[in-house]
N, C-alpha and C positions, 0 to 999 in steps of 0.2 A: 077375575084374573087372579090366579094364584102366583105366589112368589116363586122364586127359582127352586127347582127340585133339589132335594137333598142328594149328597154324593152317593148314598146307598141306592136311592131311587134311580139315579142316572146309570147305575151299574158300575160305578167306580169302586175300586177296592180300597178299603181304609185299613191301614196298619196301626195298630195301637201297641206301643211298647209295654211289655210287662214291667211295671214299676219295681217289682220284687226280683226280677231275673238278672238285671244288669249288675246290681251290687253283689249278688251271690257269685256271679262269674268273676267279677273283679276280685272278690275275696279269695276265690280259688286260685287265681293267677298270683296274687300276693303271697298266698301260702307256698306255692311252688317256687317263686322267686326267693322267698326267705329260706326255704329248704335248700335250694342250690347254693345260696350264699353261705349258709351254715356249713354245707359240705365242703365248699371251697375253702372256707376258714379252717375247718378241721384238717384238710389236706395240707395247707400251708403250715399249720401248727405242727403236723407230723414231720414235714420236711425240715422245718426249723429245728425240731427236737432231734431228728436224725443227724443233721449237720453239727449239732452241738455234742453229739455222742463220741465216746472214745473210739467206736468202730469206724466212724467217718474219718477221724484223724488217722487211724491205722491204715485205712484204705488210701487216703491221700498220700501218706508217706510211702506206701508200697508203689503207688503210681509214679511218684517222683523218683524213687530208686530205679524203677524200670525204665523210665524215660532217660535217666542219666546213663544207665547201662547201654541203651540203644545209641547213645552219643559217644560211647567209648570211655565213660567216666564211671569209676567204681565209687558209689555213694552209699554211705551207711549212716543211719539215724538211730541213736541209742536212746531208749526210754523217752519217747515223745509223750507229752502230756498237755493238757489244756483243751482248747476248743478251736474249731475252724471259725467260729463266730467271735473270737476274741484274741487272746494271747496264746500262742503255741510255745511250749518249752521243750528243749531237748537237752539231755545231760551231755551228750557228745555227738558231734556230727563230723564225719570224715569223708573226704573226697580225694581220689588220686587218679592221675592219668599221665602216662609217659614221662616218668621222672619227676613229677610234681606231686607233693602230698600236702593236703590242707587238713588241719584239725582245729575244730572250734568246740570249746567247752562252755557249759551253762549258757545256751543260746536261748534267746527270747525273741519271738517275732510277733509283733502286733499287727493283726489284719482284720479285714472286714470281708467275709466270704462273698456276700451278695455284691458288694462294690467291685471286688476282684473279678468275679465271674462276668459281670457286665462289661468291665474294662477289657478283659481278655477277648470276649466275643466281638467287641467293636474294634479290636486292634489298637486300643488306646494304651497309653502308658499305664503300667500296673504300679499303683501307689501303695506302699506299705507305710504304716504309721510309725513303726519303730523297729530297729534291729539292734539287739544288744548281746554282748557275749563277755564272759569273764576272761577268756583267753583265746587267742587266735595264733596258731602255729602254721607257718608256711615253710616248707622245705623242698629244695631241689636236690635231686641225686646226681652224682657224677655220671657223665655219659662220654662215650668215645667219639661222639659226633660233635661238631661245632654247634654252639648256641645259635638258634635262629629265632626271629621274631614270628609270632603267629600271623597268619593272613588277616585275621580279624579277631577282635575281643568282643564283638557285638553279641548280645543275647537275642534269642528269638523274638522277644517282645521288649519294648522299652520299659525299664523299671526305674522307679524313683523311691527313695526312702527318706521320710521327713526327718527322722532322728537316728543317728548311728552312734553306738557307744562300744568301744573295745577297751576293756580294762588293761589288758596286757597283750602286746603283740611281739611275737618272736619270729624272725625271718632267718633261715639258715640256707646259705648258698652251698652249692656242691662241695667245695673243698675249703670253704672259708669259715670263719667264726660266726656264731649266731649274733644277730643284732636284736637287742631287746629294747622295746619301748614300753614302759610301764606307767 
C-alpha cells in the first residue's frame, strides 16, 4: 500500500508564489507613492510661495476693493506691502460712503491666511491677530436730511481682533469741532 498521492498526482493545481516578484511590486508601489507625495509637496510649496508673493497681496487688495464697491463703499488701499501669510502693511487706507469718510494711516494687520480661509469657509468667526494704525480719522459731512441710525452694523462674517492699537483718533462731526484722542 502506498501512501497518499501527491497533490500533483491527484490533479490539483499548486500555486507557488514567486519569492522575488512580491517585493519588486511593492517597491514599485512605494516609488509611485513617494512620487505622488513629492508632487503634492511641491504643489503645496508653490501655493505657499504664491500666497507669500506681492502679486497675491495685490490680488487680495483688488478683490477687497471690488467687494466694497459692490456694497456701495469706495475703498482705496495705498501702497500695500507684506504678505498674506503674516503682516500686511498699508501706508493709507480710505473708505467713504454716503457722508461718512474714514482714513487710516500706517495700518498693520497681522493675519494667518490658511486659518482665515478655513474660518471663512466654515462660517466661523474670522480672527485677526493684531490691527494697528498710527492715525484714524473719521469724518461725517453735513447733510440736508436728518441723521438716522443704520438698520444694522453687522459684518457679513463675525470678526474678532486679539489686539487693536490706534495711536491717534480724530473724529469730526458734520458741523462741530474735531475730537482728538492721542
